[in-house]
C-alpha positions in Angstrom: 8.8 -19.9 -39.6 6.3 -17.7 -37.9 4.6 -18.5 -34.8 0.6 -18.2 -34.7 -0.8 -16.3 -32.0 -3.4 -18.4 -29.7 -6.4 -17.0 -29.1 -7.9 -19.8 -27.1 -8.2 -19.0 -23.5 -8.0 -22.5 -22.5 -4.4 -22.7 -23.6 -3.5 -19.8 -21.5 -1.4 -20.4 -18.2 -3.6 -19.7 -15.3 -2.2 -16.5 -13.3 -3.0 -16.0 -9.7 -2.9 -12.6 -8.6 -0.8 -11.8 -5.4 -2.7 -10.1 -2.4 -0.6 -6.9 -3.1 -1.5 -6.6 -6.8 -5.2 -7.2 -5.8 -5.1 -4.3 -3.1 -3.1 -2.2 -6.0 -5.7 -2.7 -8.4 -8.4 -1.9 -5.7 -6.4 1.2 -4.6 -6.1 2.4 -8.1 -9.3 1.6 -9.5 -12.5 4.0 -10.1 -14.5 1.8 -8.1 -17.4 3.0 -6.2 -16.8 4.6 -2.8 -13.1 5.8 -4.1 -14.6 9.2 -5.5 -15.4 10.2 -1.9 -12.3 9.8 -0.4 -9.3 12.1 -0.4 -6.4 11.5 -2.8 -3.4 10.8 -1.0 -0.1 13.2 -1.2 3.5 12.5 -0.7 5.2 14.0 2.1 8.8 13.9 3.0 10.7 14.7 6.3 14.5 13.9 7.5 15.0 11.8 10.6 18.4 10.0 11.7 18.8 6.6 10.6 19.1 5.2 13.9 15.7 6.5 14.8 14.3 5.2 11.6 15.4 1.9 12.8 13.7 2.1 15.8 10.3 3.2 14.2 10.7 0.4 11.6 11.0 -2.1 14.4 8.3 -0.8 16.5 5.9 -0.8 13.4 6.8 -4.2 12.3 6.0 -5.6 15.9 2.6 -3.9 15.5 2.4 -5.3 12.1 2.3 -2.3 10.2 4.6 -1.0 7.3 6.5 2.3 7.3 3.9 4.4 5.8 1.1 2.8 8.0 3.0 3.4 11.0 3.5 6.9 10.4 -0.2 7.5 9.7 -0.9 5.8 12.9 1.5 7.5 15.0 0.3 10.9 13.6 -3.5 10.0 14.5 -2.5 9.0 17.7 -0.4 12.2 18.1 -3.6 14.1 17.2 -6.1 12.4 19.4 -3.4 12.8 22.4 -2.9 16.6 22.1 -6.7 17.4 21.4 -7.6 16.1 25.0 
């Protein structure tokens, strides 16, 4: 017995997108304004595991993830060293 493919949209389960998947779609879509921004590049560096844990805890207290915290710290460093 073969199953018939349903093309009726009413029978499809309603899928709500998570906030992270919405952000990902916005980030990688070819929307207006995205062309003017630079593409991000992946960088690597080495630090001690204990220092990384300290940084992660600090960033978490600020409400930032690892990458956002590093970007924030680098921007602050540039601001402080320019003055």
